[in-house]
C-alpha positions in Angstrom: 87.5 97.8 138.1 86.0 96.0 135.0 84.3 97.8 132.1 80.8 97.1 133.5 81.6 98.7 136.8 83.2 101.6 135.0 80.1 102.2 133.0 77.9 101.9 136.0 80.0 104.4 138.0 80.7 107.0 135.3 78.3 106.3 132.4 78.9 105.2 128.8 79.9 108.7 127.6 82.7 109.2 130.2 83.9 105.6 129.7 84.1 106.0 126.0 85.8 109.4 126.2 88.3 108.2 128.8 89.2 105.2 126.6 89.5 107.4 123.6 91.9 109.7 125.5 94.1 106.8 126.6 94.1 105.0 123.2 94.5 108.2 121.3 97.5 109.2 123.4 99.0 105.8 122.8 98.6 106.2 119.0 99.9 109.8 119.0 103.0 108.9 121.0 103.9 105.9 118.9 103.1 107.7 115.6 105.3 110.6 116.6 108.2 108.6 117.7 108.1 106.3 114.6 107.3 109.1 112.2 104.3 107.1 110.9 103.0 108.6 107.7 101.1 107.1 104.7 102.3 109.9 102.4 105.9 109.2 103.1 105.3 105.4 102.6 103.6 105.9 99.3 106.5 108.1 98.0 109.0 105.4 98.9 106.8 102.9 97.1 106.5 104.9 93.9 110.2 105.9 94.0 111.1 102.2 94.5 113.3 102.9 97.5 111.5 100.7 100.1 113.1 102.2 103.2 112.2 103.2 106.7 108.9 105.0 105.9 107.3 102.0 104.2 108.7 99.8 106.9 106.9 101.8 109.6 103.6 101.8 107.7 103.8 98.0 107.1 104.6 97.4 110.8 101.5 99.5 111.8 99.2 98.0 109.2 100.2 94.3 109.8 100.0 94.8 113.6 96.5 96.3 113.3 95.3 93.4 111.1 96.8 90.7 113.3 95.4 92.4 116.5 91.9 92.7 115.1 91.8 89.2 113.7 93.0 87.8 117.0 90.2 89.7 118.8 87.7 88.2 116.4 89.1 84.7 116.7 89.1 84.8 120.5 85.5 86.2 120.5 86.4 89.5 121.9 85.0 91.4 118.9 82.3 91.0 116.3 82.7 93.3 113.3 79.2 92.6 111.8 77.8 95.7 113.6 80.6 98.0 112.5 79.5 100.8 110.2 82.1 99.8 107.6 80.5 96.4 107.3 76.8 96.7 108.2 75.8 99.9 106.4 75.4 100.5 102.7 78.7 101.6 101.2 79.8 103.4 98.1 82.5 101.9 95.9 82.6 105.0 93.7 83.0 107.2 96.8 85.7 104.9 98.2 87.8 105.0 95.0 87.3 108.6 94.0 87.6 109.8 97.6 90.8 107.8 98.0 92.2 109.5 94.9 91.3 112.9 96.2 92.8 112.1 99.6 96.0 110.7 98.2 96.5 113.7 96.0 95.8 116.0 98.9 98.2 114.4 101.3 101.0 114.9 98.8 100.2 118.6 98.7 100.1 119.0 102.5 103.1 116.7 103.0 101.1 114.5 105.4 97.8 112.7 105.9 95.2 113.8 108.5 96.7 111.9 111.4 100.2 113.1 110.5 99.0 116.7 110.4 97.6 116.4 114.0 100.8 114.8 115.2 103.0 117.5 113.6 100.7 120.3 115.0 101.5 119.1 118.5 105.2 119.3 117.5 104.9 123.0 116.7 104.4 122.8 112.9 102.1 125.7 112.0 101.8 124.5 108.4 100.2 121.3 109.7 98.0 123.2 112.1 96.6 125.4 109.4 96.1 122.4 107.1 94.4 120.5 109.8 91.9 123.3 110.5 91.1 123.6 106.8 90.8 119.8 106.6 88.2 119.9 109.5 86.2 122.7 107.8 86.1 120.9 104.5 85.2 117.6 106.1 82.2 119.3 107.9 81.2 121.0 104.6 81.3 117.7 102.9 79.3 115.9 105.6 76.4 118.4 105.9 77.4 121.7 104.3 78.0 123.2 100.9 80.0 120.2 99.5 77.5 117.5 100.7 75.5 117.5 97.4 78.7 116.7 95.5 79.6 114.0 98.0 76.1 112.4 97.8 76.1 112.5 94.0 79.5 110.8 93.6 78.6 108.3 96.4 75.4 107.3 94.6 77.1 106.2 91.4 78.1 102.8 92.6 76.9 101.4 95.9 77.1 98.1 97.7 74.7 96.6 100.3 75.9 96.2 103.8 76.8 92.7 105.2 78.7 90.1 103.3 79.2 92.3 100.2 81.3 94.7 102.3 83.4 92.0 104.0 86.3 90.7 101.9 86.9 87.8 104.2 83.3 86.7 103.9 83.2 87.2 100.2 86.3 85.1 99.6 85.3 82.5 102.2 88.6 82.6 104.1 87.2 84.0 107.3 89.3 85.4 110.2 91.9 82.7 109.9 92.5 83.9 106.4 92.7 87.5 107.6 95.2 86.5 110.3 97.3 84.6 107.7 97.2 87.7 105.5 98.4 89.9 108.4 101.3 87.6 109.1 102.4 87.7 105.5 102.4 91.5 105.7 104.3 91.3 109.0 107.0 89.2 107.3 107.2 91.8 104.6 107.4 94.6 107.2 110.2 92.7 109.1 112.1 92.2 105.8 112.0 95.9 104.9 112.6 97.0 108.5 115.8 94.9 108.8 117.0 96.1 105.4 116.4 99.8 106.3 118.1 99.6 109.7 117.5 98.7 113.3 116.1 102.0 114.7 114.4 101.2 118.0 111.5 103.6 117.7 110.8 102.4 114.1 110.0 99.0 115.5 108.3 99.9 118.8 106.5 102.9 117.3 105.2 101.1 114.2 103.9 98.1 116.1 102.6 100.3 118.9 100.5 102.4 116.6 99.0 99.3 115.0 98.2 97.8 118.4 96.4 101.1 119.3 94.2 100.7 116.2 93.3 97.2 117.3 92.7 98.3 120.9 90.3 101.0 119.6 88.1 98.4 117.9 88.3 96.1 120.9 87.5 98.8 123.5 84.5 100.1 121.6 83.1 96.6 121.1 83.6 95.9 124.8 81.7 99.0 125.9 78.9 98.3 123.4 78.3 94.8 124.8 78.3 96.0 128.4 76.1 99.1 127.9 72.3 99.4 128.1 72.5 102.2 125.6 73.2 101.8 121.9 76.9 102.3 121.4 78.3 102.2 117.9 81.2 99.9 117.3 83.9 102.0 115.8 87.6 102.3 115.4 90.3 104.9 115.2 89.7 107.6 112.5 90.3 111.3 112.1 87.9 112.8 109.5 84.7 112.4 111.5 86.2 113.4 114.9 87.8 116.5 113.2 84.4 117.6 112.0 82.9 116.8 115.4 85.4 119.0 117.2 84.9 121.8 114.8 81.2 121.8 115.5 81.9 121.9 119.2 84.0 125.1 118.7 81.7 127.0 116.3 78.2 125.7 117.1 76.0 125.7 120.2 74.6 122.3 119.1 77.4 120.0 120.2 77.8 116.4 119.0 77.3 113.6 121.6 80.3 112.9 123.8 81.9 109.5 123.0 85.1 107.9 122.0 86.0 110.6 119.5 85.6 113.3 122.2 88.7 111.9 124.0 90.6 110.4 121.1 91.5 113.6 119.2 92.9 115.5 122.2 94.6 112.2 123.2 96.5 112.0 119.9 97.6 115.6 120.3 98.8 115.0 123.9 100.6 111.8 123.0 102.4 113.4 120.1 103.4 116.4 122.3 104.9 114.0 124.9 106.6 112.1 122.1 108.1 115.4 120.8 109.3 116.3 124.3 110.9 112.9 124.8 112.7 113.1 121.4 113.4 116.8 121.7 111.5 117.3 118.4 109.4 120.3 119.3 110.1 123.2 116.9 108.0 126.0 115.6 107.8 125.9 111.8 105.8 128.1 109.4 105.5 128.9 105.7 108.4 130.3 103.8 106.5 131.6 100.7 103.1 132.1 99.2 103.3 129.1 96.9 103.8 126.8 99.9 100.7 128.2 101.7 98.5 127.8 98.6 99.8 124.2 98.1 98.8 123.3 101.7 95.4 124.9 101.5 94.4 123.1 98.3 95.8 119.8 99.7 93.8 120.1 102.9 90.6 120.8 100.9 91.3 117.7 98.7 91.9 115.6 101.8 88.8 116.8 103.7 86.5 116.2 100.8 88.2 112.9 99.9 88.1 111.5 103.4 84.3 112.1 103.8 83.7 110.7 100.3 85.9 107.6 101.0 84.4 107.0 104.4 87.6 107.7 106.3 91.1 109.0 106.2 94.5 107.2 105.8 94.0 105.7 109.3 90.2 105.5 109.4 89.8 103.7 106.1 93.3 102.6 105.3 94.2 100.9 108.5 91.1 100.8 110.8 88.8 99.7 107.9 91.5 97.7 106.3 92.1 95.7 109.5 88.5 94.4 109.4 88.7 93.8 105.6 85.9 96.2 104.6 85.6 96.2 100.9 85.2 100.0 100.6 88.2 100.6 102.9 90.5 98.5 100.7 89.3 100.3 97.6 89.8 103.6 99.3 93.4 102.6 100.3 94.1 101.7 96.7 92.8 105.1 95.6 95.0 106.8 98.2 98.2 105.1 97.0 97.2 105.8 93.4 96.3 109.4 94.0 99.5 110.0 95.9 101.6 108.6 93.1 99.8 110.6 90.4 100.1 113.9 92.3 103.7 113.4 93.1 104.4 112.8 89.4 102.5 115.9 88.3 103.6 118.3 91.0 106.8 117.3 92.7 108.9 115.2 90.3 109.4 118.0 87.7 110.4 120.5 90.4 113.1 118.5 92.1 116.6 119.3 90.8 119.3 117.7 92.8 122.7 116.0 92.3 121.7 112.4 92.9 118.6 110.1 93.0 119.1 109.5 96.7 119.0 113.2 97.4 115.9 113.6 95.2 114.0 110.9 97.1 115.0 112.5 100.4 113.8 115.9 99.2 110.4 114.6 98.1 109.7 112.4 101.1 110.7 114.9 103.9 107.6 116.4 105.7 
């Protein structure tokens, strides 16, 4: 059954939700098995260790970039209607939001996607942080924090279209984007080989990136075969978290679409991954300081994600794969915010016998 027949039989909403469930499960499984985490990758970068964590992130990022650019070059996708390209964007929001998000993920020891993955593995710290992240994201979108978000976003804006497309601005086009992705893939392969030949690092890292590309391709395919207006979107966690929160606490539910199936899919995929790897284990807080740290970190991430226009996956990889200007600026902010917060909070507190042990203590979730 092709996508047109699927839409005709079940409708756009069911088709989108079903695709979101499958692609989300794929991402959740591979992210769990590879231990994909932007926070861990940034720590390896700033500590200059360049090991397994940054290898996984580079494999995911480069695979997503290559997958998306191949879809564009083969005319299976057009990014011009994607929100990250077509709508007016905020450069101030992207940078400052990225800084907030990067600082927050250091405090919670994981980005938004990692918190969801860990929650499915029995990590109660991640579960609480994820709930606070969702509440803060909704408050930033249309609640008490929205005036702050709107004010910061209005400081420096950019019109939609070419100004938000780095490939169009530089004139290199999709072929340039593909070349860029291949360069990053070579870097990923280099660091991956240097850090060891773990099977799931390779399969999981590439699989998670392919899932990001599939999310773009699937949503575009539905949009071109639907009589209804279907937004072209990719994989992200800030908006869907806020949507699911409103479904739980409000009688006015958001429309059912890709996000409706994606978030449960990631949870389910991660749970299966934990079962396969025997990683499921209930974990909680050990002291009051730890709980305060996670709460503040989740608030920073929730506000930062809505300000930046996406989370570590939504802006950093999904938006980065289509070379949205604001997404790349947000990604820079995330790496910078993570490095600053690690320097301010964690570095002075780690007292161990060797540099290797220090890096291990800081990077562990």
